[in-house]
N, C-alpha and C positions, 0 to 999 in steps of 0.2 A: 646695309646695302645703299648705295648712292644712286641718285637719278642720273641718267645720261644727259649730257649737255651738248652744245654745239661742237665742242672740241672732239668729243667721242664720235659724233657723227662724221666729222671730217676724217678722223683716223680710220673708220670703217670703210671709207670710200677711197683711201689712198691707193695709188697705183701699185699693182702687185704683178707677179709673174705666176701664171697658172699652168700646171702640167697635169695631164690625165694619163695614168698608167693603163694603157690599152690592154696589157696582158692581165691586169687585175680586174678591169671593168667587167661587169656582168650585164650591163644594159638595163639597170633598174629604172633609170630615167629621173631619179630624184634631183639631179643637178639641173636638168632642163625644166622641171616643174618648179623648182625653187628660184632659179635665176634665168628665166628664158631670154633675157636680153644679152646673156653671155654664153650660155650653153645650149646645145641641141643634141640630137642623136643622128648618127650617120646612117647610111643605108643598111648596115649590119645591126643597127639598134644600139651601138655603143656610144657612150658619151663623147662629145666633140665640142670644141670651141667654135663660136661663130667667127668668121673672118674679121680680123682687126680687133678682136676682143681678148687677145692673149694677156693684156694688162688689166683685165677686169672691167674695162670700160666705165670705171667710176661707180660700179654697182656696190651698194652696201650689202647685197645678199650673197656675194661670192663666197665668203667664209661660211655662211650658213649652208650653202649648197655643198661645200666640201664636207661639213659635218654631217649632212644628210646622206652622204654616200654610204651604203651599207658595207662596202668592202674597202673603204678608205682609198679609193683610186685617184683622188684629186689632191694635189699639193698646191698650196697657196703660200707664196713667199714674197716678202717685200722687195721692191726694186732697189 
């Protein structure tokens, strides 16, 4: 196992395209808890992106938030 260096940190914050499958989302809120600078919950309790954060906003926690989703409703793809 190798230590993470500065290049790894930059890769984790690279701009991405985030999509939330609202048909799959159950409103567990793990995305908003993990990366609150990118995700929120809407009036129905479902996961939502904060305005202007569709590219992840440089957050290194976006991929972790997607992994934390219990129903895999979040897709994170490189731009």
